[in-house]
N, C-alpha and C positions, 0 to 999 in steps of 0.2 A: 665708379659711381655707386652710391648707396641705394638700396631698395627702400622705397617709401610708399605710403598710401595716404589718401585724404579721406577721413571718415567724419560722419556726423553723429553726435550724441548730445542729448540735452539741448537741441536747437542750435548748437555751435559746431563749426567745422575745425578739425585738427589735422595737422600734417604729422604723421607718425613714422618712426623707423623702428626696427627691431632693437630692443634694449631701452627704448625711451620710457620715461614715466610721465604721464600727463594727468592734470587735475581737471576733472569733469564734474558736471552736476551730479548730485547724489544718486547712487544706484543701489538697489537692494542686493544684499549678500554680505558674507563675512570675509575677513582677511584670508587670502589663499584660494578663494573661489575663482573659477575661470568665467570670463564673460566674452561671448563672441559678438563682435560688432559687424553687422552685415550691411549696414548702410554706407557702402564704400563708393565714393565718386570717382576716384582715380587710383590706379595701381601702376607702379613702375618697378618691374622685376627684370634684372639682368639687362637693363638698358632698353627694354621694350615697354612702351606705355600703353595702357588700356584705359580709355576714357568712357565713362558711363553716360547713359542718357535716360534718366538721371543717375542710375547706379549701375555698377559693373555686375552682370549676372554671375552668381557663383563665388564672388570674391568675399573674403572675410578676414578680419583681423582678430587674432586670438590674444586676449589680454588676461591678466591676473590682478585681482584686487590687492593692492599693496597697503592700503590704509584708508581712513576716512576721518572726517572731523568737521569743524566749523571754521569759516573764514573770518576775516577781520570785521569788527563791528562798523556798520555804516549808520550815521546819524541822519535822520530825516527831520528837518525843522521847518514848520510852516509858520508864517508871520504876516499879519496884516497891520499896518501902522494905523494909529488913531482909533482902533476899535477893540483893543485889549484881547486880540485873538492870537494865541500862541499854542502850537502843538508840537511836542517833541516825541519822536519815536525812534527806535533803533531796530536793526535787522542784522542777523548773522546767517549767511548762506551756507547750507550743508554742501560738502564736496566729497568726492571719492578719488583716490589716487589709483590710476591703472598703470601697470607695467606691461608693455607690449612684448609678447613672446614670439609671435609668428604672423607673417603676412602671406596669404595664399590666394590663388585665383580659382581654386576649387577643382 
């Protein structure tokens, strides 16, 4: 059984294992910098599961910034018929790719 953890970053939860690369909301830092994710909700190491209420005390996931960029463009189009109302807008979300190096209970 593989070791894994469930972490929260950017308002979203991710299930991570050592060696995984995850795409999260934009984080400050350069490529190669380490980021410690301490908002860990569940850790499974060597078949033993630790569940937090709401987080596991002392647990952390050590990650490294592998890259960053912008996601695909999303088009927002508002339209009301018979009133000549049209609004077109676009958005590209910034992201950061994190490579998981280690999962520990502290």
